[in-house]
LOFITOR-587404 format. One record per atom (N, C-alpha, C): residue number from 1; residue in one letter; z, y, x; atom name. Coordinates in Angstrom, 1 decimal. Layout:
resi;resn;pz;py;px;name
NUM;A;Z;Y;X;CA
...
***
This chain:
resi;resn;pz;py;px;name
1;M;-17.3;-11.5;16.2;N
1;M;-16.2;-10.7;15.5;CA
1;M;-16.3;-9.2;16.0;C
2;T;-16.5;-8.2;15.1;N
2;T;-16.5;-6.9;15.5;CA
2;T;-15.0;-6.3;15.3;C
3;I;-14.6;-5.7;16.2;N
3;I;-13.2;-5.1;16.3;CA
3;I;-13.4;-3.7;15.6;C
4;P;-12.6;-3.4;14.5;N
4;P;-12.7;-2.0;13.9;CA
4;P;-12.3;-1.1;15.0;C
5;S;-12.8;0.1;14.8;N
5;S;-12.5;1.2;15.6;CA
5;S;-11.5;2.2;14.9;C
6;G;-10.9;2.9;15.9;N
6;G;-10.1;4.1;15.4;CA
6;G;-8.9;3.5;14.5;C
7;N;-8.6;4.2;13.4;N
7;N;-7.5;4.0;12.5;CA
7;N;-7.8;2.7;11.6;C
8;D;-9.1;2.4;11.6;N
8;D;-9.3;1.3;10.7;CA
8;D;-8.8;-0.1;11.2;C
9;Y;-8.4;-0.1;12.5;N
9;Y;-7.9;-1.4;13.0;CA
9;Y;-6.6;-1.7;12.4;C
10;Q;-5.8;-0.7;11.9;N
10;Q;-4.5;-1.1;11.3;CA
10;Q;-4.6;-1.8;10.0;C
11;F;-5.9;-1.7;9.3;N
11;F;-6.0;-2.3;8.1;CA
11;F;-7.0;-3.5;8.2;C
12;S;-7.2;-4.0;9.4;N
12;S;-8.2;-5.1;9.7;CA
12;S;-7.7;-6.4;9.0;C
13;G;-6.5;-6.6;8.9;N
13;G;-5.9;-7.9;8.2;CA
13;G;-6.1;-8.0;6.7;C
14;Y;-6.4;-6.9;6.0;N
14;Y;-6.6;-6.8;4.7;CA
14;Y;-8.0;-7.4;4.3;C
15;D;-8.1;-7.9;3.0;N
15;D;-9.4;-8.3;2.5;CA
15;D;-10.4;-7.1;2.5;C
16;A;-11.7;-7.4;2.5;N
16;A;-12.8;-6.3;2.6;CA
16;A;-12.6;-5.4;1.5;C
17;S;-12.3;-5.9;0.3;N
17;S;-12.2;-5.0;-0.8;CA
17;S;-11.1;-3.9;-0.7;C
18;T;-9.9;-4.4;-0.2;N
18;T;-8.8;-3.5;0.0;CA
18;T;-9.1;-2.6;1.1;C
19;R;-9.8;-3.0;2.2;N
19;R;-10.1;-2.1;3.3;CA
19;R;-11.1;-1.0;2.8;C
20;Q;-12.1;-1.4;2.0;N
20;Q;-13.0;-0.4;1.5;CA
20;Q;-12.3;0.6;0.6;C
21;M;-11.5;0.1;-0.3;N
21;M;-10.7;1.1;-1.2;CA
21;M;-9.9;2.0;-0.4;C
22;I;-9.2;1.5;0.7;N
22;I;-8.3;2.5;1.5;CA
22;I;-9.2;3.5;2.2;C
23;S;-10.4;3.1;2.7;N
23;S;-11.4;4.0;3.3;CA
23;S;-11.8;5.1;2.3;C
24;T;-12.1;4.6;1.1;N
24;T;-12.6;5.6;0.0;CA
24;T;-11.4;6.5;-0.4;C
25;F;-10.2;5.9;-0.4;N
25;F;-9.1;6.7;-0.9;CA
25;F;-8.8;7.8;0.2;C
26;H;-8.9;7.5;1.4;N
26;H;-8.7;8.5;2.5;CA
26;H;-9.6;9.6;2.4;C
27;A;-10.9;9.3;2.0;N
27;A;-11.9;10.3;1.9;CA
27;A;-11.8;11.2;0.6;C
28;T;-11.4;10.5;-0.5;N
28;T;-11.4;11.2;-1.8;CA
28;T;-10.1;11.5;-2.4;C
29;R;-9.0;10.7;-2.1;N
29;R;-7.8;10.7;-2.8;CA
29;R;-7.9;10.5;-4.2;C
30;E;-8.8;9.6;-4.7;N
30;E;-9.0;9.2;-6.1;CA
30;E;-7.8;8.3;-6.5;C
31;R;-7.1;8.8;-7.5;N
31;R;-5.8;8.2;-8.1;CA
31;R;-6.0;6.7;-8.5;C
32;H;-7.3;6.5;-9.1;N
32;H;-7.5;5.2;-9.7;CA
32;H;-7.5;4.1;-8.7;C
33;L;-7.6;4.5;-7.4;N
33;L;-7.6;3.5;-6.3;CA
33;L;-6.2;3.0;-5.9;C
34;V;-5.1;3.8;-6.3;N
34;V;-3.8;3.4;-5.8;CA
34;V;-3.3;2.1;-6.3;C
35;L;-3.4;1.7;-7.5;N
35;L;-3.0;0.4;-8.0;CA
35;L;-3.7;-0.8;-7.4;C
36;P;-5.0;-0.8;-7.3;N
36;P;-5.7;-1.9;-6.6;CA
36;P;-5.3;-2.0;-5.0;C
37;I;-5.2;-0.8;-4.4;N
37;I;-4.8;-0.7;-2.9;CA
37;I;-3.3;-1.4;-2.8;C
38;L;-2.4;-1.0;-3.7;N
38;L;-1.1;-1.5;-3.6;CA
38;L;-1.1;-3.1;-3.9;C
39;S;-1.8;-3.5;-4.8;N
39;S;-2.0;-4.9;-5.0;CA
39;S;-2.5;-5.7;-3.8;C
40;G;-3.5;-5.1;-3.2;N
40;G;-4.1;-5.7;-2.0;CA
40;G;-3.1;-5.7;-0.8;C
41;V;-2.4;-4.7;-0.6;N
41;V;-1.4;-4.6;0.4;CA
41;V;-0.2;-5.7;0.1;C
42;C;0.2;-5.7;-1.1;N
42;C;1.2;-6.7;-1.5;CA
42;C;0.7;-8.1;-1.2;C
43;F;-0.5;-8.4;-1.6;N
43;F;-1.0;-9.7;-1.4;CA
43;F;-1.1;-10.1;0.1;C
44;Y;-1.4;-9.2;0.8;N
44;Y;-1.4;-9.4;2.3;CA
44;Y;-0.2;-9.8;2.8;C
45;F;0.9;-9.4;2.3;N
45;F;2.3;-9.7;2.8;CA
45;F;2.8;-11.0;2.3;C
46;L;2.3;-11.6;1.3;N
46;L;2.8;-12.8;0.7;CA
46;L;2.5;-13.9;1.6;C
47;P;3.4;-14.9;1.6;N
47;P;3.1;-16.1;2.5;CA
47;P;1.9;-16.8;2.0;C
48;K;1.0;-17.2;2.7;N
48;K;-0.2;-17.9;2.3;CA
48;K;0.0;-19.3;2.0;C
49;E;1.0;-19.9;2.6;N
49;E;1.2;-21.4;2.3;CA
49;E;1.7;-21.8;1.0;C
50;N;2.1;-20.9;0.2;N
50;N;2.6;-21.4;-1.2;CA
50;N;2.1;-20.2;-2.1;C
51;Q;0.9;-19.8;-2.1;N
51;Q;0.3;-18.8;-2.8;CA
51;Q;0.1;-19.2;-4.3;C
52;T;0.9;-18.7;-5.2;N
52;T;0.7;-18.9;-6.5;CA
52;T;0.2;-17.5;-7.3;C
53;L;0.3;-16.4;-6.6;N
53;L;-0.1;-15.2;-7.2;CA
53;L;-1.5;-14.8;-6.6;C
54;K;-2.2;-14.1;-7.4;N
54;K;-3.6;-13.7;-7.0;CA
54;K;-3.6;-12.1;-6.7;C
55;P;-4.5;-11.5;-6.0;N
55;P;-4.6;-10.1;-5.9;CA
55;P;-4.6;-9.4;-7.1;C
56;D;-5.0;-9.9;-8.2;N
56;D;-5.2;-9.2;-9.5;CA
56;D;-4.0;-9.6;-10.5;C
57;S;-2.9;-10.1;-9.9;N
57;S;-1.7;-10.4;-10.6;CA
57;S;-1.0;-9.0;-10.8;C
58;P;-0.2;-9.1;-11.9;N
58;P;0.6;-7.8;-12.2;CA
58;P;1.3;-7.2;-11.0;C
59;L;1.3;-6.0;-10.9;N
59;L;2.0;-5.4;-9.6;CA
59;L;3.5;-5.7;-9.5;C
60;E;4.1;-5.7;-10.8;N
60;E;5.5;-6.1;-10.8;CA
60;E;5.8;-7.4;-10.2;C
61;E;4.9;-8.4;-10.5;N
61;E;5.1;-9.7;-9.9;CA
61;E;4.8;-9.7;-8.4;C
62;L;3.8;-9.0;-8.0;N
62;L;3.5;-9.0;-6.5;CA
62;L;4.6;-8.3;-5.7;C
63;L;5.1;-7.2;-6.3;N
63;L;6.2;-6.5;-5.6;CA
63;L;7.5;-7.3;-5.5;C
64;G;7.8;-8.0;-6.6;N
64;G;8.9;-8.9;-6.7;CA
64;G;8.8;-10.1;-5.6;C
65;A;7.5;-10.6;-5.5;N
65;A;7.4;-11.6;-4.5;CA
65;A;7.5;-11.0;-3.1;C
66;V;7.1;-9.9;-2.8;N
66;V;7.2;-9.2;-1.5;CA
66;V;8.7;-9.1;-1.2;C
67;K;9.5;-8.6;-2.2;N
67;K;10.9;-8.4;-2.0;CA
67;K;11.6;-9.8;-1.7;C
68;E;11.1;-10.9;-2.2;N
68;E;11.8;-12.1;-2.0;CA
68;E;11.5;-12.7;-0.6;C
69;C;10.6;-12.0;0.1;N
69;C;10.2;-12.4;1.4;CA
69;C;11.2;-12.0;2.6;C
70;G;12.0;-11.2;2.2;N
70;G;13.1;-10.6;3.1;CA
70;G;13.0;-9.2;3.5;C
71;S;14.0;-8.7;4.0;N
71;S;14.1;-7.3;4.2;CA
71;S;13.0;-6.8;5.3;C
72;L;12.9;-7.6;6.3;N
72;L;11.9;-7.2;7.3;CA
72;L;10.5;-7.0;6.8;C
73;T;10.0;-8.0;5.9;N
73;T;8.8;-8.0;5.4;CA
73;T;8.7;-6.8;4.4;C
74;L;9.8;-6.5;3.6;N
74;L;9.8;-5.4;2.7;CA
74;L;9.6;-4.1;3.5;C
75;V;10.2;-4.0;4.6;N
75;V;10.1;-2.7;5.4;CA
75;V;8.7;-2.6;6.0;C
76;E;8.1;-3.7;6.5;N
76;E;6.7;-3.7;7.0;CA
76;E;5.7;-3.4;5.8;C
77;F;6.1;-3.9;4.7;N
77;F;5.2;-3.6;3.5;CA
77;F;5.2;-2.0;3.1;C
78;L;6.4;-1.5;3.1;N
78;L;6.7;-0.1;2.8;CA
78;L;5.9;0.7;3.8;C
79;L;6.0;0.5;5.1;N
79;L;5.3;1.2;6.2;CA
79;L;3.7;1.0;6.0;C
80;A;3.3;-0.2;5.6;N
80;A;1.9;-0.3;5.3;CA
80;A;1.4;0.5;4.2;C
81;V;2.2;0.6;3.2;N
81;V;1.8;1.5;2.0;CA
81;V;1.8;2.9;2.4;C
82;E;2.8;3.3;3.2;N
82;E;2.7;4.7;3.7;CA
82;E;1.4;5.0;4.5;C
83;E;1.0;4.0;5.4;N
83;E;-0.3;4.2;6.1;CA
83;E;-1.4;4.2;5.3;C
84;A;-1.5;3.2;4.3;N
84;A;-2.6;3.2;3.4;CA
84;A;-2.9;4.4;2.5;C
85;M;-1.6;4.9;2.0;N
85;M;-1.7;6.0;1.1;CA
85;M;-1.7;7.4;1.8;C
86;R;-1.3;7.3;3.1;N
86;R;-1.1;8.6;4.0;CA
86;R;0.1;9.4;3.3;C
87;V;1.2;8.8;3.0;N
87;V;2.3;9.5;2.5;CA
87;V;3.5;9.0;3.3;C
88;E;4.7;9.7;3.1;N
88;E;5.9;9.2;3.7;CA
88;E;7.0;9.2;2.7;C
89;F;7.8;8.1;2.7;N
89;F;9.0;7.9;1.8;CA
89;F;10.2;8.1;2.5;C
90;S;11.1;8.8;1.9;N
90;S;12.5;9.0;2.5;CA
90;S;13.3;7.7;2.1;C
91;D;14.4;7.5;2.9;N
91;D;15.3;6.3;2.6;CA
91;D;15.7;6.5;1.2;C
92;A;16.2;7.7;0.8;N
92;A;16.8;7.8;-0.5;CA
92;A;15.7;7.6;-1.7;C
93;E;14.5;8.0;-1.4;N
93;E;13.5;7.6;-2.4;CA
93;E;13.3;6.1;-2.6;C
94;M;13.3;5.4;-1.5;N
94;M;13.1;4.0;-1.4;CA
94;M;14.2;3.3;-2.1;C
95;R;15.4;3.7;-1.9;N
95;R;16.6;3.1;-2.5;CA
95;R;16.6;3.4;-4.1;C
96;S;16.0;4.4;-4.5;N
96;S;16.1;4.8;-5.9;CA
96;S;15.1;4.1;-6.7;C
97;I;14.1;3.4;-6.2;N
97;I;13.0;2.6;-6.9;CA
97;I;13.6;1.3;-7.5;C
98;R;13.4;1.2;-8.8;N
98;R;13.8;0.0;-9.6;CA
98;R;12.8;-0.8;-10.1;C
99;N;11.5;-0.4;-10.1;N
99;N;10.4;-1.1;-10.7;CA
99;N;9.1;-0.7;-10.2;C
100;A;8.1;-1.4;-10.5;N
100;A;6.7;-0.9;-10.1;CA
100;A;6.3;0.4;-10.7;C
101;G;6.6;0.6;-11.9;N
101;G;6.3;1.9;-12.5;CA
101;G;6.8;3.0;-11.8;C
102;E;8.1;3.0;-11.3;N
102;E;8.7;4.1;-10.6;CA
102;E;8.1;4.2;-9.1;C
103;F;7.7;3.1;-8.6;N
103;F;7.1;3.1;-7.3;CA
103;F;5.7;3.8;-7.4;C
104;L;4.9;3.5;-8.4;N
104;L;3.6;4.2;-8.7;CA
104;L;3.8;5.5;-9.0;C
105;A;4.8;6.0;-9.7;N
105;A;5.2;7.4;-10.0;CA
105;A;5.4;8.1;-8.8;C
106;L;6.2;7.5;-7.8;N
106;L;6.6;8.2;-6.6;CA
106;L;5.3;8.3;-5.7;C
107;I;4.6;7.4;-5.6;N
107;I;3.3;7.5;-4.8;CA
107;I;2.4;8.6;-5.5;C
108;D;2.3;8.6;-6.8;N
108;D;1.4;9.7;-7.5;CA
108;D;2.0;11.0;-7.1;C
109;S;3.4;11.2;-7.1;N
109;S;3.8;12.5;-6.8;CA
109;S;3.6;12.9;-5.4;C
110;K;3.5;11.9;-4.5;N
110;K;3.1;12.3;-3.1;CA
110;K;1.7;12.7;-2.9;C
111;I;0.8;11.9;-3.6;N
111;I;-0.6;12.2;-3.4;CA
111;I;-1.1;13.4;-4.1;C
112;A;-0.2;13.9;-5.1;N
112;A;-0.6;15.0;-5.8;CA
112;A;-0.2;16.3;-5.1;C
113;L;0.6;16.2;-4.1;N
113;L;1.0;17.4;-3.4;CA
113;L;-0.2;18.0;-2.6;C
114;P;-0.4;19.3;-2.6;N
114;P;-1.4;19.8;-1.8;CA
114;P;-1.2;19.7;-0.4;C
115;T;-2.3;19.4;0.3;N
115;T;-2.2;19.3;1.8;CA
115;T;-2.7;20.6;2.5;C
116;T;-2.1;20.9;3.6;N
116;T;-2.5;22.1;4.3;CA
116;T;-3.6;21.7;5.2;C
117;P;-4.8;22.4;5.2;N
117;P;-5.9;22.1;6.2;CA
117;P;-5.4;22.4;7.6;C
118;P;-5.9;21.6;8.5;N
118;P;-5.5;21.7;9.9;CA
118;P;-5.9;23.2;10.4;C
119;Q;-5.1;23.7;11.2;N
119;Q;-5.4;25.0;11.8;CA
119;Q;-6.3;24.9;13.0;C
120;E;-7.3;25.8;13.1;N
120;E;-8.3;25.7;14.2;CA
120;E;-7.9;26.7;15.2;C
***
């Protein structure tokens, strides 16, 4: 088994497809990758022993199943999304989300913000 190096280690528990999409997203910030990455991250947090959903299930169903896992899992999921998307959510933003569409819109607004290049 090869241990991932650097920041890739935090994503090592995800399936290969999700890891690849996260890596590509970090390099390109391509918006079309957001939904499949979110689905992959949701699927990762679902209990494996009673799995009725699939990674390509509707995002609304995946998010609902993650919420049913409890508040700790939900917090871990939100932190994982922040890491995967390289964004930060405020508490107020998280409390205001009512459905998958609003969550996607919030992420889209965060990734659309210009980033300042590092100072040399």
